[in-house]
Structures are given as structure tokens and as C-alpha cells.
PAZAPA-4460 file (N, C-alpha, C; in steps of 0.05 Angstrom, whole numbers, plus 32768, in hexadecimal, padded with zeros to 4 digits):
% residues 266
    n_x    n_y    n_z   ca_x   ca_y   ca_z    c_x    c_y    c_z   seq   type   mol
   7DF5   7B3E   7C41   7E12   7B45   7C44   7E21   7B4B   7C31     1      M     A
   7E1C   7B3D   7C19   7E30   7B45   7BFA   7E1D   7B53   7BEB     2      M     A
   7E03   7B4D   7BF0   7DF9   7B63   7BDB   7DF7   7B80   7BD6     3      N     A
   7DF2   7B8B   7BEE   7DEF   7BA9   7BF9   7E09   7BB8   7BEA     4      D     A
   7E07   7BBE   7BD7   7E21   7BC5   7BC1   7E29   7BE4   7BCE     5      K     A
   7E14   7BF3   7BD5   7E18   7C0E   7BE4   7E28   7C0E   7BFF     6      D     A
   7E20   7BF3   7C09   7E31   7BF7   7C2B   7E4A   7BE4   7C25     7      R     A
   7E49   7BD3   7C14   7E67   7BC2   7C0F   7E7D   7BD1   7C09     8      L     A
   7E82   7BE9   7C01   7E95   7BF7   7BF6   7E9E   7C0B   7C08     9      Y     A
   7EB1   7C1C   7C0A   7EBA   7C2E   7C20   7EBB   7C43   7C07    10      D     A
   7EC4   7C5B   7C0D   7EC1   7C72   7BFD   7ED5   7C72   7BE4    11      K     A
   7EEA   7C65   7BE7   7EFE   7C5D   7BCF   7EF2   7C40   7BC2    12      E     A
   7EDC   7C3B   7BC8   7ED0   7C20   7BB3   7EE2   7C0B   7BBB    13      G     A
   7EEC   7C04   7BD5   7EFA   7BF3   7BD9   7EEB   7BE4   7BF0    14      R     A
   7EEE   7BC6   7BF3   7EE6   7BB6   7C09   7EF4   7B97   7C0C    15      S     A
   7EED   7B84   7C1D   7EF9   7B6F   7C19   7EE4   7B56   7C21    16      F     A
   7EE9   7B3B   7C1A   7ED9   7B29   7C24   7EE7   7B10   7C29    17      A     A
   7EEA   7B0D   7C44   7EF4   7AF2   7C51   7EE6   7ADD   7C4E    18      I     A
   7EF0   7ACA   7C47   7EE3   7AAC   7C3F   7EF3   7A98   7C49    19      S     A
   7EF1   7A99   7C69   7F00   7A87   7C77   7EFB   7A63   7C78    20      H     A
   7F0D   7A56   7C71   7F01   7A39   7C6A   7EEF   7A33   7C55    21      N     A
   7EF2   7A47   7C43   7EE3   7A41   7C2B   7EF6   7A46   7C14    22      L     A
   7EE8   7A34   7BFC   7EF7   7A3A   7BE4   7EE6   7A4C   7BD0    23      K     A
   7EF0   7A59   7BC4   7EE6   7A63   7BA5   7EDF   7A82   7BB0    24      G     A
   7ED2   7A97   7B9F   7ECB   7AAF   7BA6   7EB2   7AB9   7B9E    25      D     A
   7E9D   7AA1   7B9E   7E7F   7AA8   7B99   7E72   7AA1   7BAF    26      S     A
   7E5A   7AB0   7BAE   7E47   7AAD   7BC7   7E3B   7A8F   7BBE    27      I     A
   7E39   7A87   7BA5   7E2E   7A68   7BA2   7E41   7A58   7BAB    28      T     A
   7E5B   7A59   7BAA   7E6E   7A44   7BAD   7E6B   7A40   7BD2    29      A     A
   7E65   7A5C   7BD7   7E6B   7A59   7BFB   7E58   7A49   7C06    30      W     A
   7E3E   7A4F   7BF6   7E24   7A4F   7C02   7E26   7A2B   7C08    31      V     A
   7E2D   7A22   7BEB   7E31   7A03   7BEA   7E42   79F5   7BFC    32      K     A
   7E5A   7A05   7C04   7E6E   79F8   7C1A   7E5D   79F9   7C37    33      Q     A
   7E4F   7A0D   7C39   7E40   7A13   7C4E   7E2F   79FC   7C52    34      F     A
   7E25   79F8   7C40   7E0B   79DE   7C41   7E1A   79C1   7C47    35      Q     A
   7E31   79BD   7C31   7E38   79A4   7C37   7E4D   799F   7C56    36      V     A
   7E5A   79B7   7C63   7E63   79BA   7C7B   7E4D   79B4   7C95    37      N     A
   7E2F   79B8   7C92   7E1A   79B4   7CA6   7E15   7998   7CA1    38      E     A
   7E1C   798D   7C8D   7E1A   796C   7C89   7E2D   7960   7C9E    39      Q     A
   7E3E   796B   7CA6   7E56   795E   7CB4   7E47   795D   7CD3    40      K     A
   7E37   796D   7CE0   7E24   7974   7CF3   7E24   7959   7D08    41      R     A
   7E37   7959   7D1F   7E2F   793F   7D2E   7E1B   793D   7D3E    42      Q     A
   7E0F   7950   7D49   7DFC   794B   7D5A   7DE3   795E   7D48    43      R     A
   7DCF   7950   7D3D   7DBF   795F   7D2F   7D9E   7960   7D3C    44      K     A
   7D95   7978   7D36   7D7B   7980   7D48   7D6D   7990   7D33    45      R     A
   7D4F   7990   7D37   7D40   79A0   7D28   7D41   79BC   7D25    46      S     A
   7D4A   79C6   7D3C   7D52   79E0   7D41   7D6D   79ED   7D3C    47      D     A
   7D7D   79DB   7D30   7D96   79DF   7D2B   7D9F   79FB   7D1E    48      S     A
   7DB0   7A0C   7D28   7DB2   7A1E   7D18   7DCB   7A24   7D06    49      V     A
   7DC8   7A27   7CEE   7DD4   7A1D   7CD6   7DE9   7A37   7CCC    50      Y     A
   7DE8   7A4C   7CDA   7DF1   7A60   7CD6   7DEE   7A78   7CE4    51      L     A
   7E05   7A8B   7CEB   7E00   7AA2   7D00   7E0A   7AB8   7CF3    52      T     A
   7DFA   7ACC   7CF4   7DFB   7AEB   7CEA   7E0F   7AF9   7D03    53      H     A
   7E26   7AFF   7D03   7E32   7B11   7D15   7E3E   7B2A   7D0E    54      E     A
   7E3A   7B3B   7D1C   7E48   7B58   7D10   7E62   7B62   7D29    55      I     A
   7E7A   7B6E   7D1D   7E8D   7B7F   7D2B   7E82   7B99   7D28    56      I     A
   7E7C   7BAE   7D39   7E74   7BC8   7D35   7E82   7BD8   7D3D    57      S     A
   7E8C   7BF1   7D2E   7E96   7C03   7D3B   7E8C   7C21   7D41    58      F     A
   7E90   7C2E   7D53   7E81   7C46   7D59   7E89   7C5E   7D43    59      H     A
   7E6F   7C6E   7D3D   7E71   7C78   7D21   7E86   7C8F   7D25    60      N     A
   7E92   7C9D   7D3C   7EAB   7CAD   7D3E   7EC0   7C9E   7D3F    61      E     A
   7EC6   7C85   7D35   7EDE   7C7C   7D36   7EE6   7C77   7D19    62      D     A
   7ED0   7C80   7D06   7ED5   7C7F   7CEF   7EE7   7C86   7CDC    63      A     A
   7EF9   7C9C   7CF2   7F0D   7CAA   7CE2   7F22   7C9E   7CDE    64      K     A
   7F25   7C8F   7CF6   7F3B   7C7A   7CFD   7F3D   7C5E   7CF2    65      N     A
   7F23   7C56   7CE6   7F20   7C3A   7CDE   7F2B   7C39   7CBF    66      I     A
   7F34   7C29   7CBA   7F40   7C23   7C9D   7F34   7C02   7C95    67      T     A
   7F38   7BFC   7C7A   7F2E   7BDF   7C76   7F3F   7BCF   7C81    68      L     A
   7F55   7BD0   7C82   7F69   7BC4   7C8B   7F66   7BB8   7CA8    69      A     A
   7F64   7BCD   7CB6   7F5C   7BCC   7CD8   7F46   7BBB   7CDB    70      K     A
   7F2F   7BC5   7CC7   7F14   7BAE   7CC7   7F20   7B97   7CC3    71      M     A
   7F2A   7B8F   7CAC   7F34   7B71   7CA0   7F43   7B5F   7CB8    72      E     A
   7F53   7B71   7CC3   7F66   7B65   7CDC   7F55   7B5F   7CF2    73      A     A
   7F3B   7B72   7CF7   7F28   7B66   7D10   7F1B   7B55   7D09    74      M     A
   7F12   7B50   7CF1   7F01   7B3A   7CE6   7F0D   7B22   7CE8    75      A     A
   7F29   7B1F   7CDE   7F39   7B07   7CDA   7F3D   7B03   7CF9    76      R     A
   7F49   7B11   7D12   7F4F   7B09   7D2D   7F31   7B04   7D39    77      E     A
   7F19   7B09   7D2F   7EFB   7B04   7D39   7EFB   7AE4   7D2F    78      Y     A
   7F02   7AE2   7D17   7EFE   7AC1   7D11   7F0E   7AB0   7D1D    79      I     A
   7F31   7AB5   7D22   7F3D   7AAA   7D32   7F31   7A9F   7D50    80      K     A
   7F28   7AB4   7D61   7F21   7AB1   7D7A   7F07   7AA3   7D7A    81      L     A
   7EF4   7AA6   7D63   7ED9   7A9C   7D6A   7EDF   7A80   7D64    82      R     A
   7EF0   7A73   7D4F   7EF1   7A5A   7D48   7EFE   7A53   7D2E    83      N     A
   7F13   7A51   7D2D   7F23   7A4C   7D0F   7F18   7A37   7D01    84      P     A
   7F0D   7A23   7D0D   7F07   7A0F   7CFE   7EE8   7A0F   7CED    85      K     A
   7EDC   7A29   7CEE   7EC2   7A31   7CE3   7EC6   7A39   7CC4    86      G     A
   7EAE   7A3E   7CC1   7EAA   7A49   7CA0   7EA1   7A67   7CA4    87      L     A
   7EAD   7A76   7C9A   7EA5   7A8D   7C9F   7EAB   7AA4   7C7F    88      Y     A
   7E95   7AB3   7C86   7E98   7ACD   7C73   7E95   7AE1   7C7B    89      V     A
   7EAD   7AF8   7C77   7EA9   7B0F   7C7F   7EA7   7B2C   7C75    90      A     A
   7E96   7B3C   7C70   7E9E   7B52   7C60   7E94   7B71   7C70    91      V     A
   7EA2   7B83   7C6A   7E9C   7B98   7C77   7E85   7BAB   7C6D    92      P     A
   7E75   7BBF   7C7D   7E5F   7BCE   7C74   7E71   7BEA   7C7A    93      H     A
   7E63   7C03   7C65   7E6D   7C1D   7C6D   7E50   7C23   7C71    94      F     A
   7E3B   7C2B   7C86   7E24   7C33   7C83   7E27   7C55   7C96    95      D     A
   7E27   7C6B   7C7E   7E2A   7C86   7C8F   7E3F   7C83   7CA3    96      K     A
   7E54   7C7F   7C9D   7E6B   7C79   7CAA   7E69   7C6A   7CCD    97      E     A
   7E53   7C5D   7CCC   7E4F   7C49   7CDD   7E5E   7C30   7CD8    98      H     A
   7E71   7C2B   7CD3   7E83   7C13   7CC9   7E82   7BF6   7CDB    99      Y     A
   7E7C   7BE1   7CD1   7E76   7BCC   7CE2   7E82   7BB3   7CCA   100      H     A
   7E7F   7B9B   7CDB   7E87   7B83   7CC5   7E76   7B71   7CC8   101      I     A
   7E64   7B61   7CB6   7E55   7B50   7CB4   7E69   7B32   7CB3   102      H     A
   7E60   7B1E   7CC8   7E6D   7B05   7CC7   7E59   7AF4   7CC3   103      I     A
   7E53   7ADA   7CB0   7E46   7AC3   7CAC   7E5B   7AAD   7CB9   104      C     A
   7E52   7AA4   7CC9   7E5E   7A88   7CDB   7E4D   7A74   7CD6   105      A     A
   7E5C   7A5B   7CD0   7E4E   7A43   7CC6   7E48   7A35   7CEC   106      S     A
   7E2F   7A28   7CE9   7E28   7A1C   7D01   7E35   7A04   7D0F   107      G     A
   7E4B   79FF   7D00   7E55   79E2   7D05   7E73   79EB   7CFC   108      V     A
   7E8D   79E2   7D0C   7EA0   79E5   7CFF   7EAA   79CB   7CE6   109      D     A
   7EC4   79CC   7CE4   7EC9   79BA   7CCB   7EC7   7999   7CD7   110      K     A
   7EC6   7994   7CEE   7EC1   797D   7CFC   7EA3   7973   7D00   111      T     A
   7E91   798B   7D01   7E7E   7984   7D09   7E70   7988   7D1D   112      G     A
   7E84   799B   7D33   7E7E   79A1   7D4A   7E71   79BA   7D4D   113      M     A
   7E61   79C2   7D57   7E4F   79D9   7D57   7E65   79F2   7D62   114      S     A
   7E5A   7A05   7D52   7E70   7A1F   7D54   7E5E   7A30   7D6A   115      L     A
   7E3F   7A25   7D77   7E31   7A35   7D8E   7E41   7A3D   7DA4   116      R     A
   7E3F   7A5A   7DA7   7E53   7A64   7DBE   7E40   7A63   7DD8   117      L     A
   7E41   7A5D   7DEF   7E34   7A63   7E06   7E39   7A82   7E10   118      P     A
   7E26   7A8A   7E1F   7E2A   7AAA   7E22   7E45   7AB0   7E30   119      K     A
   7E4B   7A9D   7E43   7E6D   7AA0   7E51   7E82   7A9E   7E34   120      V     A
   7E7D   7A92   7E24   7E94   7A95   7E12   7E8D   7AA7   7DF9   121      N     A
   7E74   7AB2   7DF9   7E6E   7AC6   7DE3   7E7A   7AE1   7DF2   122      L     A
   7E76   7ADF   7E13   7E84   7AFA   7E1C   7E9E   7AFF   7E20   123      L     A
   7EAE   7AEC   7E23   7EC4   7AE1   7E1A   7ED2   7AEB   7E00   124      K     A
   7EC8   7AE0   7DEC   7EC7   7AE8   7DCF   7ECC   7B09   7DCD   125      L     A
   7EB4   7B11   7DD7   7EB3   7B2A   7DD6   7ECD   7B3C   7DE0   126      K     A
   7ECE   7B36   7E01   7EE5   7B47   7E0B   7F02   7B3A   7DF7   127      K     A
   7F07   7B27   7DF4   7F17   7B25   7DE6   7F21   7B2E   7DC7   128      D     A
   7F13   7B32   7DB9   7F0F   7B40   7DA0   7F15   7B61   7DA6   129      I     A
   7F05   7B6D   7DBB   7F0B   7B85   7DC5   7F2A   7B8E   7DCE   130      Q     A
   7F34   7B7E   7DDA   7F4D   7B7E   7DE5   7F61   7B7C   7DD4   131      Q     A
   7F5B   7B6C   7DBC   7F6A   7B6F   7DA7   7F6A   7B88   7D99   132      Y     A
   7F52   7B94   7D98   7F51   7BA6   7D8C   7F5C   7BBE   7D9A   133      Q     A
   7F59   7BBF   7DB2   7F67   7BD1   7DC3   7F84   7BD3   7DC5   134      I     A
   7F93   7BBB   7DBC   7FAF   7BB7   7DB7   7FB7   7BC2   7DA4   135      E     A
   7FA6   7BB9   7D88   7FAE   7BBE   7D72   7FA9   7BD7   7D6C   136      K     A
   7F92   7BE0   7D71   7F89   7BFC   7D61   7F82   7C0C   7D79   137      F     A
   7F91   7C11   7D85   7F83   7C2A   7DA3   7F6F   7C39   7D99   138      P     A
   7F80   7C45   7D7A   7F69   7C5F   7D77   7F4C   7C5D   7D6F   139      E     A
   7F45   7C40   7D70   7F2C   7C3F   7D73   7F1B   7C3F   7D8D   140      L     A
   7F21   7C55   7D9D   7F21   7C55   7DBA   7EFA   7C5B   7DBB   141      S     A
   7EF5   7C63   7DA9   7ED4   7C68   7DAA   7EC1   7C4D   7DAD   142      K     A
   7ECC   7C3C   7D9F   7EC0   7C1F   7D9F   7ECB   7C0E   7DB5   143      S     A
   7ED0   7C15   7DC7   7ED1   7C07   7DE0   7EB6   7C00   7DF2   144      I     A
   7EB4   7BEA   7DFF   7E9F   7BE6   7E0B   7E9D   7BD7   7E26   145      V     A
   7E8F   7BDD   7E3B   7E8E   7BC9   7E4C   7E76   7BAE   7E4C   146      N     A
   7E81   7B9E   7E43   7E70   7B85   7E39   7E68   7B74   7E55   147      H     A
   7E4A   7B76   7E4B   7E3B   7B72   7E6B   7E34   7B85   7E81   148      G     A
   7E32   7B7B   7E96   7E35   7B8D   7EA8   7E45   7B84   7EC4   149      K     A
   7E58   7B7C   7EBE   7E6A   7B78   7ED2   7E7E   7B8E   7ED9   150      V     A
   7E7A   7B98   7EEE   7E85   7BAD   7EF9   7E9F   7BA9   7F0D   151      R     A
   7EB1   7BBB   7EFF   7ED0   7BB6   7F12   7ECD   7BC5   7F27   152      D     A
   7ED6   7BC3   7F3E   7ED3   7BD1   7F57   7EE4   7BF1   7F51   153      K     A
   7EF2   7BF9   7F3F   7F01   7C0F   7F3F   7EEB   7C1D   7F2B   154      N     A
   7ED6   7C11   7F1B   7EC3   7C1F   7F07   7EB4   7C36   7F17   155      Q     A
   7EAF   7C49   7F0D   7E94   7C59   7F11   7E7B   7C4D   7F0B   156      D     A
   7E65   7C50   7F14   7E4A   7C42   7F14   7E43   7C4B   7EF4   157      A     A
   7E4B   7C60   7EF3   7E3A   7C6B   7EDB   7E4D   7C63   7EC1   158      K     A
   7E68   7C55   7EC3   7E71   7C50   7EB1   7E65   7C35   7EA1   159      E     A
   7E5D   7C25   7EB9   7E53   7C0A   7EAD   7E37   7C07   7E99   160      V     A
   7E39   7BFC   7E82   7E21   7BFC   7E6F   7E1E   7BE4   7E6A   161      T     A
   7E09   7BDE   7E64   7DFB   7BC2   7E5C   7E01   7BC6   7E36   162      S     A
   7E02   7BAD   7E32   7E05   7BA3   7E13   7DF0   7BAC   7E02   163      E     A
   7DE0   7BAF   7E0F   7DC3   7BB9   7DFC   7DC4   7BD8   7DFC   164      N     A
   7DCD   7BE4   7E13   7DCA   7BFE   7E11   7DE8   7C07   7DFC   165      E     A
   7DFA   7BFE   7E01   7E0F   7C00   7DEF   7E0D   7C01   7DD1   166      Y     A
   7DFD   7BED   7DC6   7DF6   7BE5   7DAB   7DE1   7BF8   7DA4   167      Q     A
   7DD2   7C01   7DB8   7DBD   7C1A   7DB4   7DCD   7C35   7DA6   168      F     A
   7DE0   7C3A   7DB9   7DF3   7C51   7DB9   7E01   7C4D   7DA1   169      K     A
   7E0C   7C32   7D95   7E1D   7C33   7D7B   7E12   7C3A   7D63   170      L     A
   7DF5   7C2A   7D61   7DE0   7C34   7D4E   7DDF   7C53   7D48   171      R     A
   7DD4   7C5D   7D62   7DCE   7C77   7D63   7DE4   7C8C   7D64   172      T     A
   7DFC   7C89   7D6B   7E11   7C98   7D6F   7E0C   7CAD   7D87   173      G     A
   7DFA   7CA6   7D97   7DF1   7CB8   7DAD   7DFE   7CB4   7DC5   174      R     A
   7E19   7CB2   7DC2   7E30   7CB3   7DDD   7E30   7CC7   7DE5   175      D     A
   7E31   7CD0   7E02   7E3D   7CE1   7E09   7E55   7CF0   7E08   176      S     A
   7E5E   7D09   7E10   7E74   7D10   7E0E   7E89   7D00   7E23   177      E     A
   7E7E   7D00   7E3A   7E89   7CEA   7E4C   7E8D   7CD2   7E4B   178      K     A
   7E78   7CC5   7E41   7E80   7CA7   7E34   7E95   7CA7   7E23   179      E     A
   7E94   7CB6   7E10   7EA9   7CB8   7DFD   7EC8   7CBC   7E08   180      L     A
   7EC6   7CCD   7E19   7EE4   7CCE   7E28   7EE9   7CAE   7E37   181      L     A
   7ED6   7CAC   7E48   7ED4   7C91   7E58   7EE7   7C7A   7E43   182      I     A
   7EDE   7C76   7E2C   7EE8   7C66   7E16   7F06   7C70   7E0F   183      G     A
   7F0D   7C84   7E0F   7F23   7C92   7E03   7F3B   7C87   7E1B   184      M     A
   7F2F   7C8D   7E37   7F41   7C8C   7E50   7F49   7C70   7E53   185      L     A
   7F31   7C5E   7E4E   7F32   7C3D   7E4D   7F4D   7C33   7E43   186      K     A
   7F49   7C3B   7E25   7F60   7C32   7E16   7F7B   7C41   7E1C   187      T     A
   7F81   7C5A   7E28   7FA0   7C63   7E31   7FA5   7C57   7E42   188      C     A
   7F8C   7C49   7E59   7F97   7C3D   7E71   7F9E   7C24   7E6E   189      Y     A
   7F96   7C14   7E56   7F9A   7BFA   7E52   7FB7   7BF9   7E48   190      K     A
   7FB9   7C0A   7E3A   7FDB   7C09   7E30   7FEC   7C1C   7E3C   191      I     A
   7FE6   7C27   7E4E   8001   7C36   7E5E   8010   7C24   7E76   192      A     A
   8023   7C29   7E74   8036   7C1C   7E85   8037   7C2F   7EA2   193      I     A
   8033   7C42   7EA5   8035   7C52   7EC0   8025   7C6A   7EBC   194      S     A
   8025   7C79   7ED7   8009   7C90   7ED9   8019   7CA4   7EC5   195      K     A
   8031   7CAD   7EC5   803C   7CBC   7EB1   8036   7CB6   7E93   196      E     A
   803A   7CA0   7E90   8031   7C93   7E74   8015   7C99   7E6B   197      D     A
   8004   7C94   7E7B   7FE8   7C94   7E7C   7FE7   7CAE   7E77   198      F     A
   7FEE   7CC4   7E81   7FE2   7CE5   7E7C   7FF0   7CE3   7E5F   199      F     A
   800B   7CDA   7E5A   8013   7CE4   7E41   8006   7CDA   7E29   200      L     A
   7FF6   7CBF   7E2E   7FE6   7CB4   7E17   7FCC   7CC1   7E19   201      K     A
   7FC6   7CCE   7E2F   7FB0   7CE0   7E29   7FB1   7CF8   7E18   202      L     A
   7FCF   7D05   7E1C   7FD1   7D1A   7E0C   7FDF   7D16   7DEF   203      K     A
   7FDE   7CFD   7DEE   7FE7   7CF4   7DD2   7FCC   7CF0   7DBD   204      E     A
   7FB6   7CEB   7DD1   7FA0   7CE7   7DC6   7F8C   7D00   7DBD   205      S     A
   7F92   7D13   7DC8   7F8A   7D2F   7DC6   7F7A   7D3A   7DE1   206      G     A
   7F7E   7D2B   7DF1   7F73   7D30   7E0A   7F87   7D41   7E26   207      L     A
   7F7A   7D57   7E28   7F8D   7D69   7E3A   7F84   7D67   7E55   208      E     A
   7F97   7D63   7E69   7F95   7D5D   7E82   7F8F   7D79   7E94   209      T     A
   7F89   7D78   7EA7   7F89   7D95   7EB7   7F8F   7D8C   7EDB   210      Y     A
   7F9D   7DA2   7EE3   7FA3   7D9C   7EFF   7F92   7DAB   7F1B   211      E     A
   7F97   7D9D   7F2E   7F85   7DAB   7F43   7F9B   7DA3   7F5E   212      R     A
   7FA3   7DB8   7F6E   7FB6   7DB5   7F81   7FCE   7DA8   7F7B   213      S     A
   7FD7   7DAB   7F62   7FF1   7DA0   7F58   7FEF   7D84   7F4D   214      G     A
   7FD3   7D7A   7F4B   7FCD   7D60   7F43   7FBF   7D5A   7F29   215      K     A
   7FCB   7D4D   7F19   7FB5   7D47   7EFF   7F9B   7D36   7F06   216      I     A
   7F88   7D45   7F07   7F71   7D3A   7F11   7F57   7D32   7EFA   217      T     A
   7F5D   7D3B   7EE0   7F47   7D34   7ED2   7F55   7D43   7EB7   218      G     A
   7F3B   7D3C   7E9D   7F43   7D4A   7E85   7F30   7D5D   7E77   219      I     A
   7F35   7D6F   7E69   7F28   7D82   7E5E   7F1F   7D7C   7E42   220      K     A
   7F06   7D7E   7E3D   7EFF   7D7C   7E20   7EE9   7D93   7E12   221      K     A
   7EFD   7DA6   7E03   7EF0   7DBD   7DFC   7EF0   7DCC   7E15   222      G     A
   7ED6   7DD9   7E1E   7ED0   7DE7   7E37   7ECC   7DD8   7E4C   223      N     A
   7EC9   7DBF   7E48   7EBF   7DB0   7E5E   7ED7   7D9C   7E6D   224      L     A
   7ED2   7D98   7E87   7EE8   7D8E   7E9A   7ED8   7D74   7EA6   225      K     A
   7EEC   7D60   7EA9   7EE0   7D47   7EB0   7EF5   7D3F   7EC3   226      F     A
   7EEE   7D36   7EDA   7F00   7D2F   7EEF   7F02   7D0F   7EF0   227      R     A
   7F1C   7D09   7EF3   7F1D   7CE8   7EEA   7F0D   7CD6   7EFE   228      F     A
   7F09   7CDD   7F16   7EFA   7CCD   7F25   7EDE   7CD3   7F1C   229      N     A
   7ED3   7CDD   7F0B   7EB7   7CDF   7F03   7EB9   7CCB   7EED   230      R     A
   7ED3   7CC6   7EDD   7ED0   7CB4   7EC2   7ED5   7C92   7EC9   231      L     A
   7EDB   7C94   7EE6   7EDD   7C77   7EF2   7EF8   7C71   7EF5   232      G     A
   7F0A   7C89   7EF7   7F26   7C82   7EF5   7F30   7C98   7F10   233      F     A
   7F2A   7C89   7F29   7F31   7C90   7F3E   7F4B   7C93   7F41   234      T     A
   7F55   7CA4   7F58   7F7A   7CA6   7F5F   7F85   7C91   7F5E   235      E     A
   7F7B   7C81   7F6F   7F83   7C5E   7F72   7F87   7C57   7F57   236      Q     A
   7F71   7C54   7F4A   7F79   7C46   7F2E   7F91   7C4A   7F1E   237      R     A
   7F92   7C66   7F19   7FA7   7C72   7F11   7FC1   7C69   7F19   238      I     A
   7FC2   7C6D   7F36   7FD9   7C65   7F48   7FE0   7C4B   7F43   239      E     A
   7FD3   7C39   7F3B   7FD1   7C18   7F37   7FE6   7C18   7F23   240      D     A
   7FE1   7C26   7F11   7FF6   7C2B   7EF4   8018   7C1F   7F00   241      L     A
   801D   7C34   7F0E   8036   7C3A   7F19   803F   7C19   7F24   242      N     A
   8032   7C10   7F3A   8030   7BFA   7F44   8034   7BE3   7F37   243      K     A
   8021   7BE2   7F1A   8028   7BCC   7F0D   8040   7BD0   7EFC   244      F     A
   804A   7BE9   7EF7   8066   7BEB   7EE8   807B   7BE4   7EF8   245      N     A
   8078   7BEA   7F16   808D   7BDE   7F29   808F   7BC7   7F30   246      E     A
   807B   7BB7   7F2B   8079   7B9B   7F2E   8083   7B88   7F1E   247      R     A
   807C   7B9A   7EFF   808C   7B8E   7EEC   80AC   7B97   7EE8   248      E     A
   80B5   7BA5   7EF1   80CE   7BAF   7EF0   80DD   7B9C   7F01   249      K     A
   80D1   7B99   7F1A   80DC   7B86   7F34   80DE   7B6C   7F28   250      E     A
   80CD   7B5F   7F1A   80C7   7B45   7F09   80DC   7B44   7EF3   251      L     A
   80DF   7B55   7EE5   80F8   7B53   7ED2   8110   7B55   7EDE   252      N     A
   8116   7B65   7EF1   8135   7B62   7EFD   8135   7B4D   7F0C   253      E     A
   811F   7B3E   7F18   8124   7B25   7F1F   8128   7B14   7F0D   254      R     A
   811F   7B11   7EF3   811E   7B00   7EDD   8143   7B06   7ED5   255      R     A
   814C   7B19   7ED6   8162   7B21   7EC9   817B   7B12   7EDE   256      A     A
   8171   7B18   7EFB   8185   7B11   7F0E   8181   7AF5   7F0D   257      S     A
   8172   7AE6   7F07   8171   7ACD   7F0C   8181   7AC1   7EEE   258      K     A
   817B   7ACE   7ED4   818A   7AC6   7EC3   81A8   7AC4   7EC0   259      Q     A
   81B1   7ADC   7ED2   81D0   7ADF   7ED7   81DB   7ACA   7EE6   260      K     A
   81CC   7AC3   7EF8   81D1   7AAE   7F0C   81DA   7A90   7EFF   261      T     A
   81C6   7A8B   7EE8   81C1   7A72   7ED8   81D6   7A77   7ECB   262      I     A
   81DE   7A89   7EBB   81F6   7A8C   7EA7   8213   7A88   7EBA   263      N     A
   8212   7A9A   7ECE   822F   7A8E   7EE7   8232   7A71   7EE5   264      R     A
   8216   7A67   7EF2   8217   7A48   7EF2   8224   7A39   7EDB   265      N     A
   821E   7A43   7EC6   8226   7A33   7EAE   8240   7A39   7EAA   266      R     A
***
């Protein structure tokens, strides 16, 4: 992680190293602390995992929107979600604009409890860190993935992909234009508060919509046209944005009315 100097620094020669729950700034000092912490393990086994090597990857087409500060923020949030009681070292790598973060995590936390993650917890961690990315850095839309093979009833069957398939595409950069557009639509959809806001956010992302029979039915990318329903965004799914916004408005009005009643009674 630390010795690959050609990949450790960006084009301006900058990098970072997060040492969470560790003292000092040398590999030797960190190794010693990992070893001491391992002695706290409450349940010892012959096949205990002392360290795990974990990676946060970004799509190569998101490279133009990635900064060192964003990568560090993602790494710190990942550690927070993973288990802040553990010991971690995290550093970025810049490999032919395939940016990613290497994370070394201790096998046990500071109390000696295992940091092992069951599959269901690992899946939750992946979803939670991705949700953080969507909310904090929506411009990194190419790096969004459907973790696992759980299919939403509103999703197009072609939109669903396995984790292995996604990682292959991430390494090779072989995403189709359609798959890249789906990622951008997902980001805009998650942060939109209405149907009109959804269309506006698409425009702000550089995507041009087109109409049929007076209705916005798809987006254009160069000379190609893509209908929303072919990208997994049915008319009903888009309309649901307005329903959600109406419910939120109604709830806010109820809260305001209730607060006025409380104030009058005082």
C-alpha cells in the first residue's frame, strides 16, 4: 500500500495517509500497534484473520471529478461506518486514472472483539458508503452500482448486475453508454424532490431530454436516444417523485399546524 510510490501520489505529487486509532507516522510504528492490538483478541483461533485489505474503487470516467479531499472524506466515512473502534491505515492510489483507496483494517477492535463482517453487514456497509457518496458527491455518478442481485420492482431487468460483473467493468472500464447513463439517472433521481426537479438535475448533469406527444420520455446522448423505461425509469417511477414530494409537504403542514396549536395552548 505504502511503497508503490508511482501510484501513491496524484499528478501534483500529493497524497494522504489516514492512521485511525494509531500513533506515530511510520510503518514500523503502525505494525507494532497492530501486533499489540491483536493480543487483545477475546476469541482466539488457529485461523484468525489478523488484517483485512479492503478497497474503495471509483470508475475511471469519474476521475475528472475526483479530488484528494473527496477520496479522504470517503475513506474517513467508510471507517466510521465500518467500525470506528478498529485500527486502520488508508491511502489513495492513482493508477492510470483508475483512482481507488487501499484500507488495512485490524482483525479486532480496541476491546478485542472481532471486526469480521457477516455478508449481510458487508452488504449494508457497501450500500451505506454508496449512499454517502450519492448525497455528498453526486457528481461521481459513474461509480454507482447495484450491490448484489436484489431487484427493485421498478427496475428494468437489464439494469441489475452482480458485484463480480461490476468489479470487472470497473477494472476494465468496459461500461456501455447505456449503463453509464443509468448511473447518472440514479444519482439525479435520488436527490430530486419532484419530477420537474429530476428533469432539471438531468439537464444540469449535461443530459438533454426529448419529448414524444408532448411528454418528456427520454434522454439524448450525442446522436443516440434512450427512453426512460428502457433505462429502468418507468413513467410511474418518475411520477412517484411528485407523490413523495406531496406527502412530505402534507407532513410538514401537519407539523406546522400541530406546532401552532401547541403554541396557542401555552
